C-alpha positions in Angstrom: 111.4 163.0 235.0 113.9 160.6 234.2 112.8 158.0 232.2 113.2 154.2 232.6 115.1 154.5 235.4 115.3 151.6 238.1 116.6 150.0 241.4 118.8 146.6 241.0 117.4 146.4 244.6 115.7 143.0 245.6 117.5 141.2 243.1 117.8 137.3 244.0 121.5 136.1 243.6 122.1 132.2 242.8 122.9 131.7 246.4 120.1 133.1 247.8 121.0 136.7 248.8 119.3 139.8 247.5 121.1 142.7 246.2 120.7 145.8 248.9 118.5 148.7 248.1 119.3 152.4 247.2 122.4 151.1 246.1 122.3 150.6 242.4 120.5 152.4 239.3 120.3 152.6 236.1 118.5 154.5 233.8 117.7 156.3 230.6 119.4 159.8 229.8 119.4 162.6 232.7 118.4 166.1 230.6 115.0 166.4 232.4 115.9 164.8 235.4 114.3 167.2 238.3 116.7 167.2 242.6 113.9 164.8 243.7 115.1 161.9 240.1 118.6 161.8 242.0 118.3 161.9 245.6 120.1 159.4 247.1 122.2 159.0 244.6 126.2 160.5 244.4 127.3 159.4 241.3 126.0 159.3 237.9 128.3 158.0 234.4 126.8 158.4 231.7 128.6 155.9 228.4 127.2 158.4 225.8 128.8 160.0 222.8 130.5 163.0 223.7 127.4 164.6 220.3 124.7 162.7 222.6 125.9 164.7 225.7 125.8 167.8 223.7 122.4 167.6 222.3 121.0 166.4 225.5 122.7 167.4 228.1 122.3 165.8 231.8 120.6 167.6 234.5 123.5 166.6 237.5 121.6 168.5 240.0 125.6 168.6 242.1 126.6 164.9 241.8 129.5 163.5 241.2 129.1 163.2 237.3 131.3 160.9 235.4 131.4 160.4 231.2 132.4 157.3 230.5 131.4 156.1 226.4 130.8 152.7 226.1 132.0 154.3 222.4 133.5 158.0 221.1 131.6 157.4 217.4 128.2 158.1 215.9 127.0 154.1 215.6 123.3 153.7 214.0 120.8 151.7 216.5 122.6 152.4 218.9 123.7 155.8 220.1 120.9 158.3 219.8 123.1 162.1 218.2 120.4 163.0 214.9 124.0 162.5 212.5 123.2 158.9 213.5 118.7 158.9 212.2 120.6 159.4 208.8 123.0 156.2 208.9 120.1 153.9 209.0 119.5 150.6 211.2 121.6 147.7 211.3 121.5 144.0 213.2 120.8 145.0 216.7 121.6 141.8 217.4 125.2 142.2 215.7 125.7 145.3 217.0 125.7 144.0 220.8 128.2 141.4 219.2 129.8 144.6 218.8 130.0 146.1 221.6 131.6 143.6 223.9 133.6 142.6 221.4 134.9 145.9 220.6 133.8 147.9 223.7 135.6 145.9 226.2 138.3 148.1 228.1 135.6 150.8 228.1 132.9 148.1 230.0 136.1 147.6 232.3 136.2 151.1 233.1 132.5 151.2 234.3 132.1 148.2 235.8 135.2 149.3 237.9 134.2 152.4 238.5 131.3 150.8 239.8 132.8 148.1 241.7 134.9 150.5 243.2 131.8 153.3 244.1 131.9 155.1 248.1 127.5 153.5 248.6 128.1 154.6 251.8 128.5 158.5 250.2 124.7 157.4 248.0 123.1 155.6 244.8 125.7 155.9 241.4 123.4 155.7 238.8 124.7 154.5 235.0 122.6 155.3 231.3 122.9 155.9 227.6 120.3 157.1 226.1 116.8 154.9 226.3 118.6 152.8 229.4 118.8 149.7 226.4 121.9 148.8 224.9 125.0 150.0 226.8 123.2 150.6 230.3 121.4 146.7 229.5 125.2 144.9 228.9 126.4 147.1 231.9 123.6 146.3 234.0 123.9 142.3 232.8 128.5 142.6 233.4 127.4 143.4 237.5 123.8 141.3 238.3 126.6 138.1 236.8 129.8 140.0 238.8 127.1 139.6 241.5 125.9 136.3 240.9 122.9 136.2 239.6 121.3 133.6 237.4 120.9 134.4 233.9 116.9 134.6 233.7 116.9 136.7 236.3 119.4 139.4 233.8 117.5 139.4 232.2 114.1 139.2 232.9 115.5 143.0 234.2 116.6 143.5 230.6 113.1 143.4 229.7 111.3 145.6 231.6 112.5 148.4 229.7 109.6 147.1 226.9 107.1 148.7 229.7 108.7 152.0 228.9 110.2 151.5 224.8 107.1 149.1 224.4 104.7 151.7 223.5 107.2 154.5 222.5 108.3 152.5 220.0 105.2 151.5 218.6 104.0 154.8 218.6 107.3 155.7 215.9 106.7 153.0 214.1 103.2 154.1 213.2 104.6 157.6 212.2 107.0 156.1 209.7 105.4 153.9 208.2 103.9 156.5 205.5 106.6 158.5 205.2 109.6 155.7 205.2 107.5 152.6 203.9 106.8 149.3 206.6 110.2 148.1 206.6 111.9 151.0 207.9 109.4 151.8 210.1 109.8 147.8 211.3 113.9 147.9 211.8 113.5 151.3 213.7 110.9 149.6 216.5 113.5 146.9 217.0 116.1 149.6 217.9 113.7 151.0 220.8 112.8 147.9 222.2 114.6 145.1 224.5 114.5 142.2 222.8 116.4 138.9 224.4 118.2 138.1 221.2 120.2 140.8 220.9 121.8 139.8 225.1 121.8 136.5 223.8 124.5 137.7 220.7 126.3 140.4 223.4 126.4 136.8 225.6 127.5 134.4 223.1 130.4 136.8 222.1 131.5 137.6 225.1 132.1 133.4 226.3 132.1 131.9 229.5 135.4 134.0 230.8 134.1 137.9 229.5 134.4 138.9 233.4 137.5 137.1 234.0 138.8 138.8 230.6 138.2 141.9 231.5 140.9 141.2 234.0 138.3 141.6 236.9 139.8 139.5 239.5 137.7 137.3 242.9 139.5 139.4 245.4 137.3 142.3 243.8 134.2 140.6 243.0 134.8 139.1 247.0 134.2 142.8 248.0 131.7 143.8 245.7 129.6 141.3 246.5 130.2 141.9 250.3 129.0 145.7 250.3 125.9 145.2 247.3 124.6 141.1 249.1 122.8 140.9 252.2 
């Protein structure tokens, strides 16, 4: 079973086109995936740290597996190694700003891999631990490149809460007694998707982030030609 998984197919662009079904898949980690869960997928991109991959290895089921960590080290609030849990939970909006500022080159690698993928062989799936932060920013970039309006991108980002809010509420209740209300609430905030997090990333990116990544108009046009109908 794969948690927080969804196909970006069916999302409409600003010019009225639609993303093809069965091509672009986002999710949480694949540590419990089975063959039927990855049917139709030919390549998996793992955005997690080496520590996360070691603690919960993906079940790639024979698919091409590409570990492309957005960052290598423990980052409390985003990475989910056991060591990260001891570092406390920082401001999530600040972490999103840090991600797009300090991890730009790695986001570029991932985006270029998605754009260059041979979709005749099957879909490409990218994921982090919860399918929310690193995965969420990657997805936002891909959707922007495809010409999707930001309010639609935000709608997709917030769909993570269907899965994560019940989980976050359970964790918060368990932590209240042992760690107090304030800490429990901070952990809850780290597990959910919130508009202010993605908005903070967009603010840090500015209006020309795709251009800053070095992705040209020809590449964008070719990718749109493959993905839109």
